mmJSON file of the N, C-alpha and C atoms, coordinates in Angstrom:
{"data_MODEL":{"atom_site":{
"group_PDB":["ATOM","ATOM","ATOM","ATOM","ATOM","ATOM","ATOM","ATOM","ATOM","ATOM","ATOM","ATOM","ATOM","ATOM","ATOM","ATOM","ATOM","ATOM","ATOM","ATOM","ATOM","ATOM","ATOM","ATOM","ATOM","ATOM","ATOM","ATOM","ATOM","ATOM","ATOM","ATOM","ATOM","ATOM","ATOM","ATOM","ATOM","ATOM","ATOM","ATOM","ATOM","ATOM","ATOM","ATOM","ATOM","ATOM","ATOM","ATOM","ATOM","ATOM","ATOM","ATOM","ATOM","ATOM","ATOM","ATOM","ATOM","ATOM","ATOM","ATOM","ATOM","ATOM","ATOM","ATOM","ATOM","ATOM","ATOM","ATOM","ATOM","ATOM","ATOM","ATOM","ATOM","ATOM","ATOM","ATOM","ATOM","ATOM","ATOM","ATOM","ATOM","ATOM","ATOM","ATOM","ATOM","ATOM","ATOM","ATOM","ATOM","ATOM","ATOM","ATOM","ATOM","ATOM","ATOM","ATOM","ATOM","ATOM","ATOM","ATOM","ATOM","ATOM","ATOM","ATOM","ATOM","ATOM","ATOM","ATOM","ATOM","ATOM","ATOM","ATOM","ATOM","ATOM","ATOM","ATOM","ATOM","ATOM","ATOM","ATOM","ATOM","ATOM","ATOM","ATOM","ATOM","ATOM","ATOM","ATOM","ATOM","ATOM","ATOM","ATOM","ATOM","ATOM","ATOM","ATOM","ATOM","ATOM","ATOM","ATOM","ATOM","ATOM","ATOM","ATOM","ATOM","ATOM","ATOM","ATOM","ATOM","ATOM","ATOM","ATOM","ATOM","ATOM","ATOM","ATOM","ATOM","ATOM","ATOM","ATOM","ATOM","ATOM","ATOM","ATOM","ATOM","ATOM","ATOM","ATOM","ATOM","ATOM","ATOM","ATOM","ATOM","ATOM","ATOM","ATOM","ATOM","ATOM","ATOM","ATOM","ATOM","ATOM","ATOM","ATOM","ATOM","ATOM","ATOM","ATOM","ATOM","ATOM","ATOM","ATOM","ATOM","ATOM","ATOM","ATOM","ATOM","ATOM","ATOM","ATOM","ATOM","ATOM","ATOM","ATOM","ATOM","ATOM","ATOM","ATOM","ATOM","ATOM","ATOM","ATOM","ATOM","ATOM","ATOM","ATOM"],
"id":[1,2,3,4,5,6,7,8,9,10,11,12,13,14,15,16,17,18,19,20,21,22,23,24,25,26,27,28,29,30,31,32,33,34,35,36,37,38,39,40,41,42,43,44,45,46,47,48,49,50,51,52,53,54,55,56,57,58,59,60,61,62,63,64,65,66,67,68,69,70,71,72,73,74,75,76,77,78,79,80,81,82,83,84,85,86,87,88,89,90,91,92,93,94,95,96,97,98,99,100,101,102,103,104,105,106,107,108,109,110,111,112,113,114,115,116,117,118,119,120,121,122,123,124,125,126,127,128,129,130,131,132,133,134,135,136,137,138,139,140,141,142,143,144,145,146,147,148,149,150,151,152,153,154,155,156,157,158,159,160,161,162,163,164,165,166,167,168,169,170,171,172,173,174,175,176,177,178,179,180,181,182,183,184,185,186,187,188,189,190,191,192,193,194,195,196,197,198,199,200,201,202,203,204,205,206,207,208,209,210,211,212,213,214,215,216],
"type_symbol":["N","C","C","N","C","C","N","C","C","N","C","C","N","C","C","N","C","C","N","C","C","N","C","C","N","C","C","N","C","C","N","C","C","N","C","C","N","C","C","N","C","C","N","C","C","N","C","C","N","C","C","N","C","C","N","C","C","N","C","C","N","C","C","N","C","C","N","C","C","N","C","C","N","C","C","N","C","C","N","C","C","N","C","C","N","C","C","N","C","C","N","C","C","N","C","C","N","C","C","N","C","C","N","C","C","N","C","C","N","C","C","N","C","C","N","C","C","N","C","C","N","C","C","N","C","C","N","C","C","N","C","C","N","C","C","N","C","C","N","C","C","N","C","C","N","C","C","N","C","C","N","C","C","N","C","C","N","C","C","N","C","C","N","C","C","N","C","C","N","C","C","N","C","C","N","C","C","N","C","C","N","C","C","N","C","C","N","C","C","N","C","C","N","C","C","N","C","C","N","C","C","N","C","C","N","C","C","N","C","C","N","C","C","N","C","C"],
"label_atom_id":["N","CA","C","N","CA","C","N","CA","C","N","CA","C","N","CA","C","N","CA","C","N","CA","C","N","CA","C","N","CA","C","N","CA","C","N","CA","C","N","CA","C","N","CA","C","N","CA","C","N","CA","C","N","CA","C","N","CA","C","N","CA","C","N","CA","C","N","CA","C","N","CA","C","N","CA","C","N","CA","C","N","CA","C","N","CA","C","N","CA","C","N","CA","C","N","CA","C","N","CA","C","N","CA","C","N","CA","C","N","CA","C","N","CA","C","N","CA","C","N","CA","C","N","CA","C","N","CA","C","N","CA","C","N","CA","C","N","CA","C","N","CA","C","N","CA","C","N","CA","C","N","CA","C","N","CA","C","N","CA","C","N","CA","C","N","CA","C","N","CA","C","N","CA","C","N","CA","C","N","CA","C","N","CA","C","N","CA","C","N","CA","C","N","CA","C","N","CA","C","N","CA","C","N","CA","C","N","CA","C","N","CA","C","N","CA","C","N","CA","C","N","CA","C","N","CA","C","N","CA","C","N","CA","C","N","CA","C","N","CA","C","N","CA","C","N","CA","C","N","CA","C"],
"label_alt_id":[null,null,null,null,null,null,null,null,null,null,null,null,null,null,null,null,null,null,null,null,null,null,null,null,null,null,null,null,null,null,null,null,null,null,null,null,null,null,null,null,null,null,null,null,null,null,null,null,null,null,null,null,null,null,null,null,null,null,null,null,null,null,null,null,null,null,null,null,null,null,null,null,null,null,null,null,null,null,null,null,null,null,null,null,null,null,null,null,null,null,null,null,null,null,null,null,null,null,null,null,null,null,null,null,null,null,null,null,null,null,null,null,null,null,null,null,null,null,null,null,null,null,null,null,null,null,null,null,null,null,null,null,null,null,null,null,null,null,null,null,null,null,null,null,null,null,null,null,null,null,null,null,null,null,null,null,null,null,null,null,null,null,null,null,null,null,null,null,null,null,null,null,null,null,null,null,null,null,null,null,null,null,null,null,null,null,null,null,null,null,null,null,null,null,null,null,null,null,null,null,null,null,null,null,null,null,null,null,null,null,null,null,null,null,null,null],
"label_comp_id":["MET","MET","MET","PHE","PHE","PHE","ASP","ASP","ASP","LEU","LEU","LEU","LEU","LEU","LEU","THR","THR","THR","VAL","VAL","VAL","LEU","LEU","LEU","VAL","VAL","VAL","ARG","ARG","ARG","SER","SER","SER","ASP","ASP","ASP","LEU","LEU","LEU","SER","SER","SER","LYS","LYS","LYS","ASP","ASP","ASP","VAL","VAL","VAL","GLU","GLU","GLU","VAL","VAL","VAL","LEU","LEU","LEU","VAL","VAL","VAL","LEU","LEU","LEU","ARG","ARG","ARG","HIS","HIS","HIS","GLU","GLU","GLU","ASN","ASN","ASN","GLN","GLN","GLN","ILE","ILE","ILE","LEU","LEU","LEU","ARG","ARG","ARG","ARG","ARG","ARG","GLN","GLN","GLN","LEU","LEU","LEU","GLY","GLY","GLY","ASP","ASP","ASP","ARG","ARG","ARG","PRO","PRO","PRO","ARG","ARG","ARG","TRP","TRP","TRP","GLY","GLY","GLY","HIS","HIS","HIS","ALA","ALA","ALA","ASP","ASP","ASP","ARG","ARG","ARG","LEU","LEU","LEU","TRP","TRP","TRP","LEU","LEU","LEU","ALA","ALA","ALA","ALA","ALA","ALA","LEU","LEU","LEU","SER","SER","SER","ARG","ARG","ARG","LEU","LEU","LEU","ILE","ILE","ILE","ARG","ARG","ARG","ARG","ARG","ARG","ARG","ARG","ARG","ARG","ARG","ARG","TRP","TRP","TRP","ALA","ALA","ALA","GLU","GLU","GLU","VAL","VAL","VAL","PHE","PHE","PHE","PRO","PRO","PRO","LEU","LEU","LEU","THR","THR","THR","PRO","PRO","PRO","ALA","ALA","ALA","THR","THR","THR","ILE","ILE","ILE","LEU","LEU","LEU","ARG","ARG","ARG"],
"label_asym_id":["A","A","A","A","A","A","A","A","A","A","A","A","A","A","A","A","A","A","A","A","A","A","A","A","A","A","A","A","A","A","A","A","A","A","A","A","A","A","A","A","A","A","A","A","A","A","A","A","A","A","A","A","A","A","A","A","A","A","A","A","A","A","A","A","A","A","A","A","A","A","A","A","A","A","A","A","A","A","A","A","A","A","A","A","A","A","A","A","A","A","A","A","A","A","A","A","A","A","A","A","A","A","A","A","A","A","A","A","A","A","A","A","A","A","A","A","A","A","A","A","A","A","A","A","A","A","A","A","A","A","A","A","A","A","A","A","A","A","A","A","A","A","A","A","A","A","A","A","A","A","A","A","A","A","A","A","A","A","A","A","A","A","A","A","A","A","A","A","A","A","A","A","A","A","A","A","A","A","A","A","A","A","A","A","A","A","A","A","A","A","A","A","A","A","A","A","A","A","A","A","A","A","A","A","A","A","A","A","A","A","A","A","A","A","A","A"],
"label_entity_id":["1","1","1","1","1","1","1","1","1","1","1","1","1","1","1","1","1","1","1","1","1","1","1","1","1","1","1","1","1","1","1","1","1","1","1","1","1","1","1","1","1","1","1","1","1","1","1","1","1","1","1","1","1","1","1","1","1","1","1","1","1","1","1","1","1","1","1","1","1","1","1","1","1","1","1","1","1","1","1","1","1","1","1","1","1","1","1","1","1","1","1","1","1","1","1","1","1","1","1","1","1","1","1","1","1","1","1","1","1","1","1","1","1","1","1","1","1","1","1","1","1","1","1","1","1","1","1","1","1","1","1","1","1","1","1","1","1","1","1","1","1","1","1","1","1","1","1","1","1","1","1","1","1","1","1","1","1","1","1","1","1","1","1","1","1","1","1","1","1","1","1","1","1","1","1","1","1","1","1","1","1","1","1","1","1","1","1","1","1","1","1","1","1","1","1","1","1","1","1","1","1","1","1","1","1","1","1","1","1","1","1","1","1","1","1","1"],
"label_seq_id":[1,1,1,2,2,2,3,3,3,4,4,4,5,5,5,6,6,6,7,7,7,8,8,8,9,9,9,10,10,10,11,11,11,12,12,12,13,13,13,14,14,14,15,15,15,16,16,16,17,17,17,18,18,18,19,19,19,20,20,20,21,21,21,22,22,22,23,23,23,24,24,24,25,25,25,26,26,26,27,27,27,28,28,28,29,29,29,30,30,30,31,31,31,32,32,32,33,33,33,34,34,34,35,35,35,36,36,36,37,37,37,38,38,38,39,39,39,40,40,40,41,41,41,42,42,42,43,43,43,44,44,44,45,45,45,46,46,46,47,47,47,48,48,48,49,49,49,50,50,50,51,51,51,52,52,52,53,53,53,54,54,54,55,55,55,56,56,56,57,57,57,58,58,58,59,59,59,60,60,60,61,61,61,62,62,62,63,63,63,64,64,64,65,65,65,66,66,66,67,67,67,68,68,68,69,69,69,70,70,70,71,71,71,72,72,72],
"pdbx_PDB_ins_code":[null,null,null,null,null,null,null,null,null,null,null,null,null,null,null,null,null,null,null,null,null,null,null,null,null,null,null,null,null,null,null,null,null,null,null,null,null,null,null,null,null,null,null,null,null,null,null,null,null,null,null,null,null,null,null,null,null,null,null,null,null,null,null,null,null,null,null,null,null,null,null,null,null,null,null,null,null,null,null,null,null,null,null,null,null,null,null,null,null,null,null,null,null,null,null,null,null,null,null,null,null,null,null,null,null,null,null,null,null,null,null,null,null,null,null,null,null,null,null,null,null,null,null,null,null,null,null,null,null,null,null,null,null,null,null,null,null,null,null,null,null,null,null,null,null,null,null,null,null,null,null,null,null,null,null,null,null,null,null,null,null,null,null,null,null,null,null,null,null,null,null,null,null,null,null,null,null,null,null,null,null,null,null,null,null,null,null,null,null,null,null,null,null,null,null,null,null,null,null,null,null,null,null,null,null,null,null,null,null,null,null,null,null,null,null,null],
"Cartn_x":[120.275,120.263,121.001,122.106,122.871,122.041,121.242,120.38,119.391,118.848,117.901,118.581,119.774,120.504,120.831,121.166,121.462,120.246,119.088,117.852,117.527,117.769,117.439,118.247,119.453,120.282,120.18,119.483,119.366,118.337,118.423,117.501,116.122,115.111,113.736,113.57,114.214,114.098,114.65,115.78,116.38,115.453,114.85,113.922,112.685,112.159,110.97,111.236,112.403,112.758,112.885,113.51,113.644,112.277,111.382,110.024,109.333,109.446,108.817,109.41,110.72,111.369,110.89,110.85,110.426,108.956,108.111,106.691,106.536,107.288,107.206,107.714,108.812,109.344,108.33,107.67,106.661,105.507,105.067,104.005,104.427,105.651,106.16,106.186,106.69,106.776,105.396,104.442,103.077,102.453,102.699,102.18,102.762,104.047,104.707,104.259,103.998,103.599,102.201,101.31,99.96,99.038,99.56,98.757,99.21,98.378,98.746,99.859,100.838,101.912,101.4,102.039,101.69,102.635,102.061,102.84,103.136,104.395,104.795,104.631,104.846,104.693,105.668,106.898,107.896,107.507,106.943,106.497,105.381,104.431,103.313,103.787,104.721,105.255,105.954,106.77,107.492,106.515,105.513,104.538,103.674,103.338,102.569,103.361,104.652,105.497,105.591,105.773,105.863,104.529,103.439,102.124,101.876,102.545,102.384,102.977,103.828,104.49,103.73,102.672,101.933,100.478,99.919,98.516,97.623,96.618,95.743,95.108,94.765,94.105,95.041,96.353,97.318,97.705,97.193,97.586,97.36,96.25,95.942,96.976,97.543,98.559,99.91,100.171,101.5,101.607,100.646,100.741,100.002,100.589,99.973,98.907,98.457,97.477,96.598,95.564,94.637,95.077,94.573,94.906,94.487,93.409,92.977,94.033,94.696,95.741,96.929,97.266,98.372,98.037,96.81,96.434,96.193,95.899,95.59,96.731],
"Cartn_y":[79.239,79.063,77.79,77.52,76.311,75.066,75.121,73.986,73.691,74.733,74.554,73.875,74.291,73.67,72.208,71.937,70.565,69.669,70.165,69.386,69.124,70.088,69.936,68.844,68.563,67.57,66.183,66.057,64.76,63.877,62.578,61.624,61.756,61.294,61.33,60.491,59.337,58.474,59.178,59.812,60.535,61.652,62.365,63.439,62.876,61.781,61.161,60.702,60.105,59.645,60.847,61.902,63.093,63.673,63.713,64.222,63.37,62.054,61.173,61.377,61.521,61.76,63.085,64.128,65.438,65.448,64.745,64.654,63.946,62.883,62.153,63.029,63.704,64.602,65.701,66.214,67.24,66.721,65.501,64.908,64.768,64.336,64.185,65.536,66.545,67.87,68.457,68.219,68.711,68.03,66.742,66.036,66.624,66.933,67.481,68.912,69.658,71.049,71.153,70.295,70.263,71.335,72.442,73.517,73.789,74.483,74.801,75.845,75.657,76.647,77.958,79.034,80.341,80.63,81.044,81.293,82.781,83.103,84.498,84.896,86.187,86.683,85.993,85.803,85.15,83.688,83.023,81.637,81.558,82.459,82.48,82.782,83.711,84.064,82.873,82.173,81.002,79.907,79.622,78.581,78.977,80.247,80.709,80.518,80.828,80.643,79.168,78.315,76.88,76.3,76.874,76.354,76.492,77.441,77.625,76.454,75.667,74.551,73.24,73.234,72.001,72.19,71.169,71.243,71.423,72.233,72.593,71.374,70.368,69.19,68.403,68.637,67.954,68.766,69.989,70.853,70.196,69.535,68.929,67.868,67.197,66.178,66.799,67.975,68.562,69.629,70.525,71.671,71.439,71.903,71.721,72.76,73.486,74.536,74.661,75.45,75.622,76.8,76.851,77.991,79.323,79.338,80.586,81.086,80.175,80.56,81.167,80.591,81.129,82.549,82.735,84.03,85.09,84.677,85.626,86.53],
"Cartn_z":[84.787,83.351,82.956,83.625,83.333,83.631,84.704,85.049,83.928,83.325,82.228,81.038,80.706,79.599,79.9,81.15,81.548,81.363,81.754,81.621,80.157,79.297,77.879,77.186,77.652,76.979,77.628,78.744,79.407,78.722,78.981,78.369,78.989,78.255,78.746,80.002,80.053,81.228,82.465,82.315,83.424,83.918,82.993,83.361,84.05,83.529,84.122,85.549,85.767,87.109,88.052,87.592,88.437,88.789,87.834,88.091,89.15,89.035,90.022,91.416,91.492,92.786,93.379,92.569,93.059,93.47,92.728,93.112,94.451,94.644,95.908,97.059,96.832,97.851,98.18,97.17,97.356,98.224,97.976,98.785,100.243,100.467,101.835,102.542,101.874,102.477,102.766,101.89,102.136,103.34,103.494,104.669,105.942,105.924,107.103,107.386,106.34,106.487,107.085,106.63,107.168,106.627,106.162,105.628,104.199,103.46,102.085,102.058,101.191,101.104,100.512,100.843,100.276,99.116,97.999,96.803,96.697,96.489,96.291,94.83,94.567,93.193,92.233,92.66,91.802,91.54,92.558,92.383,91.337,91.438,90.485,89.068,88.96,87.643,87.001,87.776,87.28,86.855,87.699,87.369,86.168,86.057,84.902,83.616,83.671,82.481,82.115,83.106,82.836,82.366,82.83,82.447,80.949,80.317,78.872,78.084,78.736,78.06,78.198,79.004,79.277,78.87,78.257,77.859,79.076,78.92,80.033,80.685,79.922,80.506,81.431,81.358,82.22,83.446,83.568,84.67,86.026,86.208,87.514,87.892,86.919,87.184,87.536,87.0,87.086,88.176,88.231,89.122,90.43,91.54,92.849,93.155,92.152,92.363,91.133,91.254,90.139,89.266,88.039,87.176,87.801,88.566,89.2,90.197,90.865,91.812,91.078,89.946,89.156,88.68,88.222,87.665,88.728,89.944,91.022,91.3],
"occupancy":[1.0,1.0,1.0,1.0,1.0,1.0,1.0,1.0,1.0,1.0,1.0,1.0,1.0,1.0,1.0,1.0,1.0,1.0,1.0,1.0,1.0,1.0,1.0,1.0,1.0,1.0,1.0,1.0,1.0,1.0,1.0,1.0,1.0,1.0,1.0,1.0,1.0,1.0,1.0,1.0,1.0,1.0,1.0,1.0,1.0,1.0,1.0,1.0,1.0,1.0,1.0,1.0,1.0,1.0,1.0,1.0,1.0,1.0,1.0,1.0,1.0,1.0,1.0,1.0,1.0,1.0,1.0,1.0,1.0,1.0,1.0,1.0,1.0,1.0,1.0,1.0,1.0,1.0,1.0,1.0,1.0,1.0,1.0,1.0,1.0,1.0,1.0,1.0,1.0,1.0,1.0,1.0,1.0,1.0,1.0,1.0,1.0,1.0,1.0,1.0,1.0,1.0,1.0,1.0,1.0,1.0,1.0,1.0,1.0,1.0,1.0,1.0,1.0,1.0,1.0,1.0,1.0,1.0,1.0,1.0,1.0,1.0,1.0,1.0,1.0,1.0,1.0,1.0,1.0,1.0,1.0,1.0,1.0,1.0,1.0,1.0,1.0,1.0,1.0,1.0,1.0,1.0,1.0,1.0,1.0,1.0,1.0,1.0,1.0,1.0,1.0,1.0,1.0,1.0,1.0,1.0,1.0,1.0,1.0,1.0,1.0,1.0,1.0,1.0,1.0,1.0,1.0,1.0,1.0,1.0,1.0,1.0,1.0,1.0,1.0,1.0,1.0,1.0,1.0,1.0,1.0,1.0,1.0,1.0,1.0,1.0,1.0,1.0,1.0,1.0,1.0,1.0,1.0,1.0,1.0,1.0,1.0,1.0,1.0,1.0,1.0,1.0,1.0,1.0,1.0,1.0,1.0,1.0,1.0,1.0,1.0,1.0,1.0,1.0,1.0,1.0],
"B_iso_or_equiv":[0.0,0.0,0.0,0.0,0.0,0.0,0.0,0.0,0.0,0.0,0.0,0.0,0.0,0.0,0.0,0.0,0.0,0.0,0.0,0.0,0.0,0.0,0.0,0.0,0.0,0.0,0.0,0.0,0.0,0.0,0.0,0.0,0.0,0.0,0.0,0.0,0.0,0.0,0.0,0.0,0.0,0.0,0.0,0.0,0.0,0.0,0.0,0.0,0.0,0.0,0.0,0.0,0.0,0.0,0.0,0.0,0.0,0.0,0.0,0.0,0.0,0.0,0.0,0.0,0.0,0.0,0.0,0.0,0.0,0.0,0.0,0.0,0.0,0.0,0.0,0.0,0.0,0.0,0.0,0.0,0.0,0.0,0.0,0.0,0.0,0.0,0.0,0.0,0.0,0.0,0.0,0.0,0.0,0.0,0.0,0.0,0.0,0.0,0.0,0.0,0.0,0.0,0.0,0.0,0.0,0.0,0.0,0.0,0.0,0.0,0.0,0.0,0.0,0.0,0.0,0.0,0.0,0.0,0.0,0.0,0.0,0.0,0.0,0.0,0.0,0.0,0.0,0.0,0.0,0.0,0.0,0.0,0.0,0.0,0.0,0.0,0.0,0.0,0.0,0.0,0.0,0.0,0.0,0.0,0.0,0.0,0.0,0.0,0.0,0.0,0.0,0.0,0.0,0.0,0.0,0.0,0.0,0.0,0.0,0.0,0.0,0.0,0.0,0.0,0.0,0.0,0.0,0.0,0.0,0.0,0.0,0.0,0.0,0.0,0.0,0.0,0.0,0.0,0.0,0.0,0.0,0.0,0.0,0.0,0.0,0.0,0.0,0.0,0.0,0.0,0.0,0.0,0.0,0.0,0.0,0.0,0.0,0.0,0.0,0.0,0.0,0.0,0.0,0.0,0.0,0.0,0.0,0.0,0.0,0.0,0.0,0.0,0.0,0.0,0.0,0.0],
"pdbx_formal_charge":[null,null,null,null,null,null,null,null,null,null,null,null,null,null,null,null,null,null,null,null,null,null,null,null,null,null,null,null,null,null,null,null,null,null,null,null,null,null,null,null,null,null,null,null,null,null,null,null,null,null,null,null,null,null,null,null,null,null,null,null,null,null,null,null,null,null,null,null,null,null,null,null,null,null,null,null,null,null,null,null,null,null,null,null,null,null,null,null,null,null,null,null,null,null,null,null,null,null,null,null,null,null,null,null,null,null,null,null,null,null,null,null,null,null,null,null,null,null,null,null,null,null,null,null,null,null,null,null,null,null,null,null,null,null,null,null,null,null,null,null,null,null,null,null,null,null,null,null,null,null,null,null,null,null,null,null,null,null,null,null,null,null,null,null,null,null,null,null,null,null,null,null,null,null,null,null,null,null,null,null,null,null,null,null,null,null,null,null,null,null,null,null,null,null,null,null,null,null,null,null,null,null,null,null,null,null,null,null,null,null,null,null,null,null,null,null],
"auth_seq_id":[1,1,1,2,2,2,3,3,3,4,4,4,5,5,5,6,6,6,7,7,7,8,8,8,9,9,9,10,10,10,11,11,11,12,12,12,13,13,13,14,14,14,15,15,15,16,16,16,17,17,17,18,18,18,19,19,19,20,20,20,21,21,21,22,22,22,23,23,23,24,24,24,25,25,25,26,26,26,27,27,27,28,28,28,29,29,29,30,30,30,31,31,31,32,32,32,33,33,33,34,34,34,35,35,35,36,36,36,37,37,37,38,38,38,39,39,39,40,40,40,41,41,41,42,42,42,43,43,43,44,44,44,45,45,45,46,46,46,47,47,47,48,48,48,49,49,49,50,50,50,51,51,51,52,52,52,53,53,53,54,54,54,55,55,55,56,56,56,57,57,57,58,58,58,59,59,59,60,60,60,61,61,61,62,62,62,63,63,63,64,64,64,65,65,65,66,66,66,67,67,67,68,68,68,69,69,69,70,70,70,71,71,71,72,72,72],
"auth_comp_id":["MET","MET","MET","PHE","PHE","PHE","ASP","ASP","ASP","LEU","LEU","LEU","LEU","LEU","LEU","THR","THR","THR","VAL","VAL","VAL","LEU","LEU","LEU","VAL","VAL","VAL","ARG","ARG","ARG","SER","SER","SER","ASP","ASP","ASP","LEU","LEU","LEU","SER","SER","SER","LYS","LYS","LYS","ASP","ASP","ASP","VAL","VAL","VAL","GLU","GLU","GLU","VAL","VAL","VAL","LEU","LEU","LEU","VAL","VAL","VAL","LEU","LEU","LEU","ARG","ARG","ARG","HIS","HIS","HIS","GLU","GLU","GLU","ASN","ASN","ASN","GLN","GLN","GLN","ILE","ILE","ILE","LEU","LEU","LEU","ARG","ARG","ARG","ARG","ARG","ARG","GLN","GLN","GLN","LEU","LEU","LEU","GLY","GLY","GLY","ASP","ASP","ASP","ARG","ARG","ARG","PRO","PRO","PRO","ARG","ARG","ARG","TRP","TRP","TRP","GLY","GLY","GLY","HIS","HIS","HIS","ALA","ALA","ALA","ASP","ASP","ASP","ARG","ARG","ARG","LEU","LEU","LEU","TRP","TRP","TRP","LEU","LEU","LEU","ALA","ALA","ALA","ALA","ALA","ALA","LEU","LEU","LEU","SER","SER","SER","ARG","ARG","ARG","LEU","LEU","LEU","ILE","ILE","ILE","ARG","ARG","ARG","ARG","ARG","ARG","ARG","ARG","ARG","ARG","ARG","ARG","TRP","TRP","TRP","ALA","ALA","ALA","GLU","GLU","GLU","VAL","VAL","VAL","PHE","PHE","PHE","PRO","PRO","PRO","LEU","LEU","LEU","THR","THR","THR","PRO","PRO","PRO","ALA","ALA","ALA","THR","THR","THR","ILE","ILE","ILE","LEU","LEU","LEU","ARG","ARG","ARG"],
"auth_asym_id":["A","A","A","A","A","A","A","A","A","A","A","A","A","A","A","A","A","A","A","A","A","A","A","A","A","A","A","A","A","A","A","A","A","A","A","A","A","A","A","A","A","A","A","A","A","A","A","A","A","A","A","A","A","A","A","A","A","A","A","A","A","A","A","A","A","A","A","A","A","A","A","A","A","A","A","A","A","A","A","A","A","A","A","A","A","A","A","A","A","A","A","A","A","A","A","A","A","A","A","A","A","A","A","A","A","A","A","A","A","A","A","A","A","A","A","A","A","A","A","A","A","A","A","A","A","A","A","A","A","A","A","A","A","A","A","A","A","A","A","A","A","A","A","A","A","A","A","A","A","A","A","A","A","A","A","A","A","A","A","A","A","A","A","A","A","A","A","A","A","A","A","A","A","A","A","A","A","A","A","A","A","A","A","A","A","A","A","A","A","A","A","A","A","A","A","A","A","A","A","A","A","A","A","A","A","A","A","A","A","A","A","A","A","A","A","A"],
"auth_atom_id":["N","CA","C","N","CA","C","N","CA","C","N","CA","C","N","CA","C","N","CA","C","N","CA","C","N","CA","C","N","CA","C","N","CA","C","N","CA","C","N","CA","C","N","CA","C","N","CA","C","N","CA","C","N","CA","C","N","CA","C","N","CA","C","N","CA","C","N","CA","C","N","CA","C","N","CA","C","N","CA","C","N","CA","C","N","CA","C","N","CA","C","N","CA","C","N","CA","C","N","CA","C","N","CA","C","N","CA","C","N","CA","C","N","CA","C","N","CA","C","N","CA","C","N","CA","C","N","CA","C","N","CA","C","N","CA","C","N","CA","C","N","CA","C","N","CA","C","N","CA","C","N","CA","C","N","CA","C","N","CA","C","N","CA","C","N","CA","C","N","CA","C","N","CA","C","N","CA","C","N","CA","C","N","CA","C","N","CA","C","N","CA","C","N","CA","C","N","CA","C","N","CA","C","N","CA","C","N","CA","C","N","CA","C","N","CA","C","N","CA","C","N","CA","C","N","CA","C","N","CA","C","N","CA","C","N","CA","C","N","CA","C","N","CA","C","N","CA","C","N","CA","C"],
"pdbx_PDB_model_num":[1,1,1,1,1,1,1,1,1,1,1,1,1,1,1,1,1,1,1,1,1,1,1,1,1,1,1,1,1,1,1,1,1,1,1,1,1,1,1,1,1,1,1,1,1,1,1,1,1,1,1,1,1,1,1,1,1,1,1,1,1,1,1,1,1,1,1,1,1,1,1,1,1,1,1,1,1,1,1,1,1,1,1,1,1,1,1,1,1,1,1,1,1,1,1,1,1,1,1,1,1,1,1,1,1,1,1,1,1,1,1,1,1,1,1,1,1,1,1,1,1,1,1,1,1,1,1,1,1,1,1,1,1,1,1,1,1,1,1,1,1,1,1,1,1,1,1,1,1,1,1,1,1,1,1,1,1,1,1,1,1,1,1,1,1,1,1,1,1,1,1,1,1,1,1,1,1,1,1,1,1,1,1,1,1,1,1,1,1,1,1,1,1,1,1,1,1,1,1,1,1,1,1,1,1,1,1,1,1,1,1,1,1,1,1,1]
}}}
Protein backbone atom coordinates (compact mmCIF):
# COMPACT_ATOMS: atom_id res chain seq x y z
CA MET A 1 0.00 0.00 0.00
CA PHE A 2 2.85 2.37 0.80
CA ASP A 3 4.34 1.69 -2.64
CA LEU A 4 1.08 2.79 -4.27
CA LEU A 5 1.07 6.06 -2.32
CA THR A 6 4.70 6.66 -3.24
CA VAL A 7 3.92 6.24 -6.94
CA LEU A 8 0.98 8.65 -6.74
CA VAL A 9 3.12 11.53 -5.48
CA ARG A 10 6.06 11.05 -7.88
CA SER A 11 6.55 13.13 -11.02
CA ASP A 12 5.34 11.92 -14.41
CA LEU A 13 8.90 11.80 -15.75
CA SER A 14 10.01 9.59 -12.90
CA LYS A 15 7.07 7.24 -13.49
CA ASP A 16 7.72 7.13 -17.24
CA VAL A 17 11.37 6.26 -16.70
CA GLU A 18 10.45 3.50 -14.26
CA VAL A 19 7.94 2.06 -16.74
CA LEU A 20 10.58 2.01 -19.48
CA VAL A 21 13.10 0.31 -17.20
CA LEU A 22 10.56 -2.31 -16.12
CA ARG A 23 9.46 -2.98 -19.72
CA HIS A 24 13.06 -3.50 -20.76
CA GLU A 25 13.71 -5.78 -17.81
CA ASN A 26 10.56 -7.72 -18.70
CA GLN A 27 11.80 -8.22 -22.28
CA ILE A 28 15.16 -9.49 -21.02
CA LEU A 29 13.52 -11.94 -18.64
CA ARG A 30 11.17 -13.24 -21.34
CA ARG A 31 14.09 -13.88 -23.66
CA GLN A 32 15.85 -15.84 -20.93
CA LEU A 33 12.73 -17.76 -19.99
CA GLY A 34 12.09 -18.87 -23.55
CA ASP A 35 8.52 -19.94 -22.78
CA ARG A 36 5.43 -18.00 -21.88
CA PRO A 37 5.01 -17.41 -18.16
CA ARG A 38 2.06 -18.99 -16.38
CA TRP A 39 -0.29 -16.57 -14.66
CA GLY A 40 -1.78 -17.48 -11.30
CA HIS A 41 -5.20 -16.42 -10.04
CA ALA A 42 -3.74 -13.54 -8.00
CA ASP A 43 -1.77 -12.35 -11.05
CA ARG A 44 -4.90 -12.31 -13.20
CA LEU A 45 -6.89 -10.51 -10.52
CA TRP A 46 -4.23 -7.81 -10.17
CA LEU A 47 -3.93 -7.32 -13.95
CA ALA A 48 -7.72 -7.25 -14.35
CA ALA A 49 -7.97 -4.53 -11.72
CA LEU A 50 -5.21 -2.50 -13.38
CA SER A 51 -6.76 -2.98 -16.81
CA ARG A 52 -9.75 -0.93 -15.68
CA LEU A 53 -7.43 2.09 -15.41
CA ILE A 54 -6.15 1.90 -19.00
CA ARG A 55 -8.07 2.43 -22.21
CA ARG A 56 -8.72 -0.81 -24.03
CA ARG A 57 -6.99 0.34 -27.22
CA ARG A 58 -3.71 0.68 -25.24
CA TRP A 59 -3.83 -2.79 -23.68
CA ALA A 60 -1.50 -4.31 -26.28
CA GLU A 61 1.15 -1.70 -25.45
CA VAL A 62 0.87 -2.16 -21.70
CA PHE A 63 -0.10 -5.74 -20.88
CA PRO A 64 1.94 -8.83 -21.77
CA LEU A 65 -1.23 -10.81 -22.41
CA THR A 66 -4.58 -10.58 -24.12
CA PRO A 67 -7.87 -9.62 -22.46
CA ALA A 68 -9.03 -13.23 -22.90
CA THR A 69 -6.13 -14.40 -20.74
CA ILE A 70 -7.06 -11.95 -18.02
CA LEU A 71 -10.68 -13.06 -18.07
CA ARG A 72 -9.89 -16.78 -18.20
